PyMOL Python script that loads the backbone (N, CA, C, O; Angstrom):
from pymol import cmd

cmd.read_pdbstr("""\
ATOM      1  N   MET A   1     -26.512   7.324 -28.642  1.00  0.00           N
ATOM      2  CA  MET A   1     -26.567   8.165 -27.345  1.00  0.00           C
ATOM      3  C   MET A   1     -27.525   8.878 -27.392  1.00  0.00           C
ATOM      4  O   MET A   1     -27.657   9.255 -28.556  1.00  0.00           O
ATOM      5  N   SER A   2     -28.355   9.320 -26.694  1.00  0.00           N
ATOM      6  CA  SER A   2     -29.782  10.106 -26.903  1.00  0.00           C
ATOM      7  C   SER A   2     -29.341  11.462 -26.739  1.00  0.00           C
ATOM      8  O   SER A   2     -28.461  11.698 -25.912  1.00  0.00           O
ATOM      9  N   PRO A   3     -29.948  12.564 -27.564  1.00  0.00           N
ATOM     10  CA  PRO A   3     -29.671  13.817 -26.730  1.00  0.00           C
ATOM     11  C   PRO A   3     -29.726  14.411 -25.570  1.00  0.00           C
ATOM     12  O   PRO A   3     -29.331  15.570 -25.449  1.00  0.00           O
ATOM     13  N   GLY A   4     -30.231  13.695 -24.529  1.00  0.00           N
ATOM     14  CA  GLY A   4     -30.633  13.973 -23.438  1.00  0.00           C
ATOM     15  C   GLY A   4     -29.248  13.734 -22.803  1.00  0.00           C
ATOM     16  O   GLY A   4     -29.037  14.243 -21.703  1.00  0.00           O
ATOM     17  N   LEU A   5     -28.331  13.037 -23.372  1.00  0.00           N
ATOM     18  CA  LEU A   5     -27.491  12.175 -22.191  1.00  0.00           C
ATOM     19  C   LEU A   5     -26.214  12.702 -22.852  1.00  0.00           C
ATOM     20  O   LEU A   5     -25.170  12.216 -22.418  1.00  0.00           O
ATOM     21  N   SER A   6     -26.095  13.848 -24.078  1.00  0.00           N
ATOM     22  CA  SER A   6     -24.904  13.929 -24.474  1.00  0.00           C
ATOM     23  C   SER A   6     -24.039  14.920 -23.428  1.00  0.00           C
ATOM     24  O   SER A   6     -24.696  15.780 -22.840  1.00  0.00           O
ATOM     25  N   GLY A   7     -22.824  14.852 -23.210  1.00  0.00           N
ATOM     26  CA  GLY A   7     -22.323  15.110 -22.386  1.00  0.00           C
ATOM     27  C   GLY A   7     -21.694  14.626 -21.011  1.00  0.00           C
ATOM     28  O   GLY A   7     -20.930  15.236 -20.263  1.00  0.00           O
ATOM     29  N   PHE A   8     -22.289  13.223 -20.883  1.00  0.00           N
ATOM     30  CA  PHE A   8     -22.081  12.632 -20.097  1.00  0.00           C
ATOM     31  C   PHE A   8     -20.971  11.333 -20.503  1.00  0.00           C
ATOM     32  O   PHE A   8     -21.125  10.740 -21.571  1.00  0.00           O
ATOM     33  N   ARG A   9     -19.946  10.990 -19.634  1.00  0.00           N
ATOM     34  CA  ARG A   9     -18.815  10.075 -20.073  1.00  0.00           C
ATOM     35  C   ARG A   9     -19.190   9.032 -18.607  1.00  0.00           C
ATOM     36  O   ARG A   9     -19.822   9.279 -17.580  1.00  0.00           O
ATOM     37  N   SER A  10     -18.521   7.886 -19.059  1.00  0.00           N
ATOM     38  CA  SER A  10     -18.323   6.747 -17.974  1.00  0.00           C
ATOM     39  C   SER A  10     -16.723   6.494 -18.252  1.00  0.00           C
ATOM     40  O   SER A  10     -16.268   6.251 -19.370  1.00  0.00           O
ATOM     41  N   LEU A  11     -16.120   6.571 -17.316  1.00  0.00           N
ATOM     42  CA  LEU A  11     -14.325   6.376 -17.472  1.00  0.00           C
ATOM     43  C   LEU A  11     -14.068   5.885 -16.296  1.00  0.00           C
ATOM     44  O   LEU A  11     -14.730   6.103 -15.281  1.00  0.00           O
ATOM     45  N   ALA A  12     -12.588   4.845 -16.427  1.00  0.00           N
ATOM     46  CA  ALA A  12     -11.790   4.345 -15.771  1.00  0.00           C
ATOM     47  C   ALA A  12     -10.650   4.774 -15.798  1.00  0.00           C
ATOM     48  O   ALA A  12     -10.187   4.767 -16.939  1.00  0.00           O
ATOM     49  N   LEU A  13      -9.702   5.309 -14.713  1.00  0.00           N
ATOM     50  CA  LEU A  13      -8.506   5.423 -14.776  1.00  0.00           C
ATOM     51  C   LEU A  13      -8.094   4.768 -13.531  1.00  0.00           C
ATOM     52  O   LEU A  13      -8.770   4.242 -12.647  1.00  0.00           O
ATOM     53  N   THR A  14      -6.407   4.973 -13.714  1.00  0.00           N
ATOM     54  CA  THR A  14      -5.716   4.725 -12.441  1.00  0.00           C
ATOM     55  C   THR A  14      -4.752   5.591 -12.001  1.00  0.00           C
ATOM     56  O   THR A  14      -3.925   6.082 -12.769  1.00  0.00           O
ATOM     57  N   LEU A  15      -4.796   5.841 -10.715  1.00  0.00           N
ATOM     58  CA  LEU A  15      -4.387   6.791 -10.388  1.00  0.00           C
ATOM     59  C   LEU A  15      -3.207   6.381  -9.147  1.00  0.00           C
ATOM     60  O   LEU A  15      -3.457   5.584  -8.244  1.00  0.00           O
ATOM     61  N   VAL A  16      -1.896   7.095  -9.310  1.00  0.00           N
ATOM     62  CA  VAL A  16      -0.829   6.909  -8.489  1.00  0.00           C
ATOM     63  C   VAL A  16      -0.765   7.987  -7.228  1.00  0.00           C
ATOM     64  O   VAL A  16      -0.469   9.176  -7.352  1.00  0.00           O
ATOM     65  N   CYS A  17      -1.099   7.332  -6.016  1.00  0.00           N
ATOM     66  CA  CYS A  17      -1.308   8.558  -5.018  1.00  0.00           C
ATOM     67  C   CYS A  17       0.051   8.841  -4.766  1.00  0.00           C
ATOM     68  O   CYS A  17       1.042   8.180  -5.077  1.00  0.00           O
ATOM     69  N   GLU A  18      -0.052  10.119  -4.043  1.00  0.00           N
ATOM     70  CA  GLU A  18       0.850  10.704  -3.417  1.00  0.00           C
ATOM     71  C   GLU A  18       0.504  10.882  -2.215  1.00  0.00           C
ATOM     72  O   GLU A  18      -0.685  10.943  -1.904  1.00  0.00           O
ATOM     73  N   PRO A  19       1.677  11.018  -1.169  1.00  0.00           N
ATOM     74  CA  PRO A  19       1.446  10.678   0.378  1.00  0.00           C
ATOM     75  C   PRO A  19       0.270  11.925   0.637  1.00  0.00           C
ATOM     76  O   PRO A  19       0.130  12.919  -0.076  1.00  0.00           O
ATOM     77  N   GLY A  20      -0.389  11.637   1.653  1.00  0.00           N
ATOM     78  CA  GLY A  20      -1.524  12.359   2.061  1.00  0.00           C
ATOM     79  C   GLY A  20      -2.899  12.304   1.829  1.00  0.00           C
ATOM     80  O   GLY A  20      -3.190  11.179   1.422  1.00  0.00           O
ATOM     81  N   PRO A  21      -3.762  12.957   1.905  1.00  0.00           N
ATOM     82  CA  PRO A  21      -5.257  12.598   1.867  1.00  0.00           C
ATOM     83  C   PRO A  21      -5.518  12.052   0.701  1.00  0.00           C
ATOM     84  O   PRO A  21      -4.552  12.102  -0.061  1.00  0.00           O
ATOM     85  N   LEU A  22      -6.632  11.458   0.195  1.00  0.00           N
ATOM     86  CA  LEU A  22      -6.742  10.729  -1.127  1.00  0.00           C
ATOM     87  C   LEU A  22      -7.624  11.551  -1.715  1.00  0.00           C
ATOM     88  O   LEU A  22      -7.572  11.890  -2.897  1.00  0.00           O
ATOM     89  N   LEU A  23      -8.608  11.956  -0.764  1.00  0.00           N
ATOM     90  CA  LEU A  23      -9.839  12.565  -1.510  1.00  0.00           C
ATOM     91  C   LEU A  23      -9.620  14.166  -2.551  1.00  0.00           C
ATOM     92  O   LEU A  23     -10.446  14.598  -3.355  1.00  0.00           O
ATOM     93  N   PRO A  24      -8.633  14.621  -2.301  1.00  0.00           N
ATOM     94  CA  PRO A  24      -8.435  15.996  -2.920  1.00  0.00           C
ATOM     95  C   PRO A  24      -7.667  15.339  -4.216  1.00  0.00           C
ATOM     96  O   PRO A  24      -7.904  15.849  -5.311  1.00  0.00           O
ATOM     97  N   GLN A  25      -6.769  14.247  -4.142  1.00  0.00           N
ATOM     98  CA  GLN A  25      -6.228  13.635  -5.218  1.00  0.00           C
ATOM     99  C   GLN A  25      -7.328  13.459  -6.484  1.00  0.00           C
ATOM    100  O   GLN A  25      -7.452  14.039  -7.563  1.00  0.00           O
ATOM    101  N   ILE A  26      -8.070  12.367  -5.812  1.00  0.00           N
ATOM    102  CA  ILE A  26      -9.161  11.659  -6.637  1.00  0.00           C
ATOM    103  C   ILE A  26     -10.170  12.800  -7.212  1.00  0.00           C
ATOM    104  O   ILE A  26     -10.596  12.676  -8.360  1.00  0.00           O
ATOM    105  N   GLU A  27     -10.490  13.740  -6.536  1.00  0.00           N
ATOM    106  CA  GLU A  27     -11.465  14.742  -6.835  1.00  0.00           C
ATOM    107  C   GLU A  27     -10.333  15.475  -8.540  1.00  0.00           C
ATOM    108  O   GLU A  27     -10.818  15.534  -9.671  1.00  0.00           O
ATOM    109  N   ALA A  28      -9.085  15.846  -8.235  1.00  0.00           N
ATOM    110  CA  ALA A  28      -8.598  16.503  -8.850  1.00  0.00           C
ATOM    111  C   ALA A  28      -8.378  15.825 -10.188  1.00  0.00           C
ATOM    112  O   ALA A  28      -8.353  16.495 -11.221  1.00  0.00           O
ATOM    113  N   ALA A  29      -8.216  14.502 -10.192  1.00  0.00           N
ATOM    114  CA  ALA A  29      -7.714  13.311 -11.149  1.00  0.00           C
ATOM    115  C   ALA A  29      -9.162  13.498 -11.907  1.00  0.00           C
ATOM    116  O   ALA A  29      -9.165  13.874 -13.079  1.00  0.00           O
ATOM    117  N   LEU A  30     -10.119  13.287 -11.367  1.00  0.00           N
ATOM    118  CA  LEU A  30     -11.393  13.164 -12.162  1.00  0.00           C
ATOM    119  C   LEU A  30     -12.214  14.713 -12.548  1.00  0.00           C
ATOM    120  O   LEU A  30     -13.210  14.802 -13.266  1.00  0.00           O
ATOM    121  N   ARG A  31     -11.584  15.735 -11.942  1.00  0.00           N
ATOM    122  CA  ARG A  31     -11.859  17.198 -12.594  1.00  0.00           C
ATOM    123  C   ARG A  31     -11.329  17.336 -13.985  1.00  0.00           C
ATOM    124  O   ARG A  31     -11.924  17.973 -14.854  1.00  0.00           O
ATOM    125  N   THR A  32     -10.210  16.729 -14.167  1.00  0.00           N
ATOM    126  CA  THR A  32      -9.205  16.810 -15.505  1.00  0.00           C
ATOM    127  C   THR A  32     -10.187  16.036 -16.970  1.00  0.00           C
ATOM    128  O   THR A  32      -9.989  16.138 -18.181  1.00  0.00           O
ATOM    129  N   HIS A  33     -11.187  15.327 -16.243  1.00  0.00           N
ATOM    130  CA  HIS A  33     -11.901  14.596 -17.345  1.00  0.00           C
ATOM    131  C   HIS A  33     -13.374  15.084 -17.440  1.00  0.00           C
ATOM    132  O   HIS A  33     -14.126  14.605 -18.289  1.00  0.00           O
ATOM    133  N   GLY A  34     -13.836  16.168 -16.450  1.00  0.00           N
ATOM    134  CA  GLY A  34     -14.868  16.850 -16.595  1.00  0.00           C
ATOM    135  C   GLY A  34     -15.659  16.907 -15.170  1.00  0.00           C
ATOM    136  O   GLY A  34     -15.012  16.738 -14.136  1.00  0.00           O
ATOM    137  N   VAL A  35     -16.693  17.083 -15.134  1.00  0.00           N
ATOM    138  CA  VAL A  35     -17.365  17.316 -13.616  1.00  0.00           C
ATOM    139  C   VAL A  35     -17.998  16.169 -12.855  1.00  0.00           C
ATOM    140  O   VAL A  35     -19.147  15.847 -13.159  1.00  0.00           O
ATOM    141  N   PRO A  36     -17.337  15.501 -11.862  1.00  0.00           N
ATOM    142  CA  PRO A  36     -17.571  14.114 -11.480  1.00  0.00           C
ATOM    143  C   PRO A  36     -18.952  14.306 -10.727  1.00  0.00           C
ATOM    144  O   PRO A  36     -19.310  15.110  -9.867  1.00  0.00           O
ATOM    145  N   LEU A  37     -19.665  13.141 -11.452  1.00  0.00           N
ATOM    146  CA  LEU A  37     -20.865  13.057 -10.966  1.00  0.00           C
ATOM    147  C   LEU A  37     -21.158  12.027  -9.695  1.00  0.00           C
ATOM    148  O   LEU A  37     -21.842  12.242  -8.694  1.00  0.00           O
ATOM    149  N   ARG A  38     -20.434  10.871 -10.055  1.00  0.00           N
ATOM    150  CA  ARG A  38     -20.325  10.081  -8.863  1.00  0.00           C
ATOM    151  C   ARG A  38     -19.063   9.021  -9.233  1.00  0.00           C
ATOM    152  O   ARG A  38     -18.646   9.101 -10.389  1.00  0.00           O
ATOM    153  N   TRP A  39     -18.538   8.213  -8.503  1.00  0.00           N
ATOM    154  CA  TRP A  39     -17.338   7.966  -8.688  1.00  0.00           C
ATOM    155  C   TRP A  39     -17.264   6.882  -7.676  1.00  0.00           C
ATOM    156  O   TRP A  39     -18.036   6.886  -6.717  1.00  0.00           O
ATOM    157  N   ALA A  40     -15.912   5.474  -7.931  1.00  0.00           N
ATOM    158  CA  ALA A  40     -15.859   4.617  -7.002  1.00  0.00           C
ATOM    159  C   ALA A  40     -14.723   3.991  -7.195  1.00  0.00           C
ATOM    160  O   ALA A  40     -14.296   3.766  -8.327  1.00  0.00           O
ATOM    161  N   ILE A  41     -14.056   3.610  -6.019  1.00  0.00           N
ATOM    162  CA  ILE A  41     -12.593   3.361  -5.958  1.00  0.00           C
ATOM    163  C   ILE A  41     -12.703   1.624  -6.442  1.00  0.00           C
ATOM    164  O   ILE A  41     -13.397   0.978  -5.657  1.00  0.00           O
ATOM    165  N   THR A  42     -12.118   0.815  -7.605  1.00  0.00           N
ATOM    166  CA  THR A  42     -12.856  -0.036  -7.762  1.00  0.00           C
ATOM    167  C   THR A  42     -11.400  -1.298  -7.528  1.00  0.00           C
ATOM    168  O   THR A  42     -11.699  -2.477  -7.337  1.00  0.00           O
ATOM    169  N   GLU A  43     -10.439  -1.025  -7.557  1.00  0.00           N
ATOM    170  CA  GLU A  43      -9.141  -1.688  -7.012  1.00  0.00           C
ATOM    171  C   GLU A  43      -8.245  -0.593  -6.435  1.00  0.00           C
ATOM    172  O   GLU A  43      -8.192   0.614  -6.674  1.00  0.00           O
ATOM    173  N   ALA A  44      -7.558  -1.378  -5.602  1.00  0.00           N
ATOM    174  CA  ALA A  44      -6.624  -0.473  -4.449  1.00  0.00           C
ATOM    175  C   ALA A  44      -5.203  -1.313  -4.733  1.00  0.00           C
ATOM    176  O   ALA A  44      -5.382  -2.516  -4.926  1.00  0.00           O
ATOM    177  N   ALA A  45      -3.853  -0.862  -4.784  1.00  0.00           N
ATOM    178  CA  ALA A  45      -2.937  -1.821  -4.641  1.00  0.00           C
ATOM    179  C   ALA A  45      -1.642  -1.074  -3.989  1.00  0.00           C
ATOM    180  O   ALA A  45      -1.551   0.153  -4.020  1.00  0.00           O
ATOM    181  N   CYS A  46      -0.722  -1.841  -3.439  1.00  0.00           N
ATOM    182  CA  CYS A  46       0.491  -1.234  -2.954  1.00  0.00           C
ATOM    183  C   CYS A  46       1.464  -1.435  -4.289  1.00  0.00           C
ATOM    184  O   CYS A  46       1.251  -2.315  -5.123  1.00  0.00           O
ATOM    185  N   ARG A  47       2.318  -0.697  -4.349  1.00  0.00           N
ATOM    186  CA  ARG A  47       3.342  -0.547  -5.676  1.00  0.00           C
ATOM    187  C   ARG A  47       4.634  -1.190  -4.695  1.00  0.00           C
ATOM    188  O   ARG A  47       4.796  -1.092  -3.478  1.00  0.00           O
ATOM    189  N   PRO A  48       5.515  -1.917  -5.789  1.00  0.00           N
ATOM    190  CA  PRO A  48       6.770  -2.131  -5.375  1.00  0.00           C
ATOM    191  C   PRO A  48       7.564  -1.282  -4.522  1.00  0.00           C
ATOM    192  O   PRO A  48       8.288  -1.623  -3.586  1.00  0.00           O
ATOM    193  N   ASP A  49       7.313  -0.056  -5.002  1.00  0.00           N
ATOM    194  CA  ASP A  49       8.023   1.320  -4.144  1.00  0.00           C
ATOM    195  C   ASP A  49       7.517   1.953  -3.114  1.00  0.00           C
ATOM    196  O   ASP A  49       7.929   3.049  -2.732  1.00  0.00           O
ATOM    197  N   GLY A  50       6.321   1.132  -2.436  1.00  0.00           N
ATOM    198  CA  GLY A  50       5.567   1.518  -1.394  1.00  0.00           C
ATOM    199  C   GLY A  50       4.460   2.362  -1.840  1.00  0.00           C
ATOM    200  O   GLY A  50       3.625   2.662  -0.988  1.00  0.00           O
ATOM    201  N   GLY A  51       4.332   2.743  -2.888  1.00  0.00           N
ATOM    202  CA  GLY A  51       3.272   3.912  -3.045  1.00  0.00           C
ATOM    203  C   GLY A  51       1.744   2.918  -3.175  1.00  0.00           C
ATOM    204  O   GLY A  51       1.701   1.700  -3.004  1.00  0.00           O
ATOM    205  N   ARG A  52       0.638   3.757  -3.497  1.00  0.00           N
ATOM    206  CA  ARG A  52      -0.513   3.361  -3.390  1.00  0.00           C
ATOM    207  C   ARG A  52      -1.184   3.795  -4.673  1.00  0.00           C
ATOM    208  O   ARG A  52      -1.262   4.979  -5.001  1.00  0.00           O
ATOM    209  N   GLN A  53      -1.647   2.834  -5.355  1.00  0.00           N
ATOM    210  CA  GLN A  53      -2.347   2.830  -6.684  1.00  0.00           C
ATOM    211  C   GLN A  53      -3.636   2.524  -6.582  1.00  0.00           C
ATOM    212  O   GLN A  53      -3.900   1.494  -5.962  1.00  0.00           O
ATOM    213  N   LEU A  54      -4.754   3.326  -7.153  1.00  0.00           N
ATOM    214  CA  LEU A  54      -6.052   3.072  -7.150  1.00  0.00           C
ATOM    215  C   LEU A  54      -6.554   3.123  -8.615  1.00  0.00           C
ATOM    216  O   LEU A  54      -5.989   3.847  -9.434  1.00  0.00           O
ATOM    217  N   THR A  55      -7.666   2.315  -8.956  1.00  0.00           N
ATOM    218  CA  THR A  55      -8.377   2.149  -9.878  1.00  0.00           C
ATOM    219  C   THR A  55      -9.908   3.064  -9.726  1.00  0.00           C
ATOM    220  O   THR A  55     -10.668   2.830  -8.786  1.00  0.00           O
ATOM    221  N   LEU A  56     -10.148   3.871 -10.535  1.00  0.00           N
ATOM    222  CA  LEU A  56     -11.380   4.660 -10.515  1.00  0.00           C
ATOM    223  C   LEU A  56     -12.286   4.327 -11.369  1.00  0.00           C
ATOM    224  O   LEU A  56     -11.802   4.315 -12.500  1.00  0.00           O
ATOM    225  N   GLU A  57     -13.451   4.032 -11.348  1.00  0.00           N
ATOM    226  CA  GLU A  57     -14.432   4.063 -12.224  1.00  0.00           C
ATOM    227  C   GLU A  57     -15.578   5.207 -12.060  1.00  0.00           C
ATOM    228  O   GLU A  57     -16.259   5.054 -11.046  1.00  0.00           O
ATOM    229  N   ALA A  58     -15.869   6.165 -12.755  1.00  0.00           N
ATOM    230  CA  ALA A  58     -16.642   7.255 -12.700  1.00  0.00           C
ATOM    231  C   ALA A  58     -17.920   7.744 -13.842  1.00  0.00           C
ATOM    232  O   ALA A  58     -17.989   7.335 -15.001  1.00  0.00           O
ATOM    233  N   MET A  59     -18.572   8.399 -13.400  1.00  0.00           N
ATOM    234  CA  MET A  59     -19.322   8.966 -14.359  1.00  0.00           C
ATOM    235  C   MET A  59     -18.991  10.523 -14.342  1.00  0.00           C
ATOM    236  O   MET A  59     -18.921  11.121 -13.268  1.00  0.00           O
ATOM    237  N   VAL A  60     -18.801  11.126 -15.496  1.00  0.00           N
ATOM    238  CA  VAL A  60     -18.563  12.915 -15.294  1.00  0.00           C
ATOM    239  C   VAL A  60     -19.528  13.484 -16.539  1.00  0.00           C
ATOM    240  O   VAL A  60     -20.205  12.906 -17.389  1.00  0.00           O
ATOM    241  N   TYR A  61     -19.303  14.702 -16.282  1.00  0.00           N
ATOM    242  CA  TYR A  61     -20.303  15.452 -17.119  1.00  0.00           C
ATOM    243  C   TYR A  61     -19.318  16.380 -17.786  1.00  0.00           C
ATOM    244  O   TYR A  61     -18.543  17.092 -17.146  1.00  0.00           O
ATOM    245  N   GLN A  62     -19.384  16.339 -19.112  1.00  0.00           N
ATOM    246  CA  GLN A  62     -18.392  17.349 -19.928  1.00  0.00           C
ATOM    247  C   GLN A  62     -19.498  18.255 -20.796  1.00  0.00           C
ATOM    248  O   GLN A  62     -20.053  17.915 -21.841  1.00  0.00           O
ATOM    249  N   PRO A  63     -19.652  19.462 -20.084  1.00  0.00           N
ATOM    250  CA  PRO A  63     -20.425  20.509 -20.903  1.00  0.00           C
ATOM    251  C   PRO A  63     -19.997  20.621 -22.267  1.00  0.00           C
ATOM    252  O   PRO A  63     -18.822  20.425 -22.576  1.00  0.00           O
ATOM    253  N   ALA A  64     -21.152  21.017 -23.352  1.00  0.00           N
ATOM    254  CA  ALA A  64     -20.475  21.211 -24.715  1.00  0.00           C
ATOM    255  C   ALA A  64     -19.967  22.379 -24.490  1.00  0.00           C
ATOM    256  O   ALA A  64     -20.085  23.153 -23.540  1.00  0.00           O
ATOM    257  N   LEU A  65     -19.128  22.449 -25.901  1.00  0.00           N
ATOM    258  CA  LEU A  65     -18.064  24.032 -25.685  1.00  0.00           C
ATOM    259  C   LEU A  65     -18.917  24.803 -26.843  1.00  0.00           C
ATOM    260  O   LEU A  65     -19.108  24.527 -28.028  1.00  0.00           O
ATOM    261  N   LEU A  66     -19.277  25.692 -26.162  1.00  0.00           N
ATOM    262  CA  LEU A  66     -19.570  26.792 -27.474  1.00  0.00           C
ATOM    263  C   LEU A  66     -19.060  27.332 -28.246  1.00  0.00           C
ATOM    264  O   LEU A  66     -18.057  27.888 -27.799  1.00  0.00           O
ATOM    265  N   VAL A  67     -19.271  27.544 -29.620  1.00  0.00           N
ATOM    266  CA  VAL A  67     -18.245  28.059 -30.571  1.00  0.00           C
ATOM    267  C   VAL A  67     -18.961  29.073 -31.333  1.00  0.00           C
ATOM    268  O   VAL A  67     -18.383  29.701 -32.221  1.00  0.00           O
TER     269      VAL A  67
END
""", "prot")
cmd.dss("prot")
cmd.show_as("cartoon", "prot")
cmd.util.cbc("prot")
cmd.orient("prot")
C-alpha cells in the first residue's frame, strides 16, 4: 500500500440488528473499526429467531496512533 493510503482499510462485517432504527446501529458498528467513509449493505437475512442480520462492506479510516 502506498504511504498516501496508510490508515485506510476495507472491511466486511456481519451485524445482528436489535429492534429499532438501523442507521445508528450500522454507524456504531463501523465506528469500532475506524471512521466510516463509505459503506453498503451487501446482504440482508431474517434469522430463525425473527431478528435481522446484515452483511456490511465498508471503507474506514484508522488514523495512525502517535507514540
